[in-house]
C-alpha positions, 0 to 999 in steps of 0.5 A: 625125139618129140613127133610131128603132131608135138613140133607142128605144136609148138611151132604154132604156139611161137607162131601165136605168141609172136603176133601177139607180141608176147616174147615168152612161150609155155609147153610142156611145162617149160618156159622160154623167154625171147629176147627179141622178135628175131629170136622167135623166127630163128626159133620158128625157122628151126621147127620147119627144119625138124618137121621137114626132117621128121617128115622126110622132107628137104626144106629147100632155099634159093638165092637167084642174083641178077646183074645188069650193067644199067646200059 
């Protein structure tokens, strides 16, 4: 299992490549081609979850819905 530092390095590489518009990322001698920015975003989210798990944290997401009758 990769260390937290390795996971953070991968995440940083993905974030830099995403902001530059390049869809090819290389780390640890491996190259990954992503099809879209959405796919890169999903990879970053997955790494965020792995980092949180390795650090003993949980990522809490909340969705709040409010409605009115418009009166």
